[in-house]
N, C-alpha and C positions, 0 to 999 in steps of 0.2 A: 706659562710663566708671566705673560703680559697681564692675564686676569688676576694673578696673585698680586702683582704690583698695584693694579688698580684698586683691589680690595684693601691693600695696606694703605694706600693713599686716602681712600674714603674713610677708613677707620681713624687715621691720623687727623683728618679734617674735622671729623665729628668730635673727637675728644678735645682737640685744641679749641674749637669754638665753644664747647661746653665749659671748658676751663676759663676762657675769657669771660663768658657771661656769668658764671657762678662767682668768680672773683669780684665782678663789678656789682652784681645785683643780689648776691646770696643764692643759695641752692633752692630753697622752697619756692621762691618767686619766679623761677625760670622753668617753664614746662618743656616737655619733649617736643611739642608742637612748635614752640618758639625757636628752639635750636634748629629744627628741621627747616623752618622758614628762613632763618638767617643763612643757612647753607644752600637753600634752593633745592632741597631734596624732600622726599616724603618721610613721614614718621616711620613708615614701614621699613625704610632703608636703615634707619638708626637701629631698629629692633633686630635687624639681621646681624648686627655686630654687638649689640648690647641688649640682653634679654629684658632689662628693665632699668629704671632710673638708678636703682642701687648699684647695678653693675657699671653704669656710666660714671657715677660719683666715684666709685673705686678707681676707675681709669683716670679720672681727673686727679685724684689723690696721688696716684703713682707719679704723675707729672710733677706735682708739688714736692714729693719726697725726693725724686731724682734731682730737682733743682736745688733743694736744700743741701743735698750731699755735695753737689758741684760747688755751691757757694761756700760751704764749710772748707772744702779742700782748697779752693782758691785763696780764701782768707788765711789759711794756715801756711800756704806756700809763699804768698806775697807779703805776709806780715813780717816786719823787721824784728819784732819781738812779740811777746804774748799780749801786751797791752795794745800794740798796733793791730794785731790780729783781731781783737775785739772791736776796735774802731772800724776796721774794714768790713767786718760782718755787720755791724750796725748800719753802715752806709747802705749795704746791699738790702737789708731788711727794710729800712726806711724808704728806699726807692720802690720796693715791692708794695709798700703800704699805700702808695699813690693810686687811687682808684680802687682800693681794696675795701670790700664790704665787711665790717667787723661782725656782722650777724652770721657769717658763714660757719663759724665753729658751733654756734648755737644750733643752726640748722643741721649740721652734721651730727651732733650729739642727739638731738631730739628725733630726727626723721631717718637717720641712716646710722644706727648704732654699730653695725658691723664695721663700716668704714671708719667711724670715730675711734673704735677700739684699735683698728689698724694704725691710725694716725698717732694715737697716744703711745702705742707700743713702740712705734718708730722713734718718737721723741724720747721715750724712756730708755732706749738702747743706743741708737745712733747719736742723738744729740748729747746724751750722757757721756758717751765716749769722746765726743768732740770737746766738751767742756773739761773732762778729766785730763785730756792731752794738753789743753791750754793751761790749766792750773799747774800741771806738772812742769810745763815749759816755763811758766812764770816763776815758779819756785827755783828752778835751776838757774834762771837768769838773774835771780835776786830781786825780782820785781814784785813777787807775791810773798806773803809771810809763810815761812816753812811750817809753822804749827797748825796751819789750816786743816780742818777735817775735810778732805777732798770729796768724799761721798756725800756728806751733808750739803756742801756748797754746790755740787753738781745738781742735786735734786732741788735745791732752793732756786737755782738759776732757771731750771726748766719750769718749775711751778710759777715763778713770778712772770715769766714771759707768756705763759698761757693765761695768767690772771688778767692781762690787759684786755682780753676779749670778753671777760665776764661782766655782764651788764649790772650785776649786783654790786660790784666794786666800782666800776667805771661805766656809768650809763652811756650808751652809744651817742656820740656827738658832743659830749661834754668836753673831752680832750681829744686832740688829734692823736692817732695811733703812734705817729712818729715821736710826739712829745712824751708819751707814756714810755715808749721804748728807750728814749734817750735818758729820761730821769731814772728809770729803774736800772739801766745799765751803768749809769754814772755812780749810783750808790753801791751797786754790786762791786764795781772795780775798786772803789775807795775802801770797801770792806776787806778786799783781798790785799791791797797794795802795801808795800814797804815805802819808806820815804823816797827811795829811788824810783819805785813804781809810780808814786804820786807825781813826781816830776815829769815822767813820761805822759801821764794822764793829762796834766796841765798843758803840756806841749801840744798833744794831739787835739785837745779841745780848742786851743787857740787857733791852730791851723784849720780846723773844721769850721770855726766861726768865721774866719776870713773867707773861706770858700762859699759859705752860705750867704755872706753879705754881698758877694759878687755874682750870685745866681738869681 
């Protein structure tokens, strides 16, 4: 039993360190040797748990998808209304972007297509459902326009959030990811909102600005 726990601990250390390094430097630029060096173990030990870099990337991706699901759930539970829920989610995403390498999605798509497909499938299902629930909530609360085509807006939302990582649209380094996220989300919300919803958007934006000024 002790051996099983030790193996679980080693596995967790490997994938967490890989996650940390990939998020900071991108996937392609971080070798298995570097991960091993940071952990003080041999590369052979990593291969006992992950047969190749593709497998390790998928393990890291699983961490990100679990984190995303937890964040979405927390925003939904803690949000006072649908608009507030979006602002809470935006705060979480922007915090994540600190120290985040925008090239990671390019690396994922180009060098690890299986993992990239897994990532986009998750976005197109789980995040679709999260956005759908938020829009339905906003309509029920009178904050979003009832005539909205929910399917179109959910797909639009997912597409625009992935677009910020596309260097053809936004060359890496030209705009901070947090700025792109904020601008796109602001326009998305205003497109959904009723006059009542716009009042809540203005309220939360002012509160957010005050917090940012004091940090």
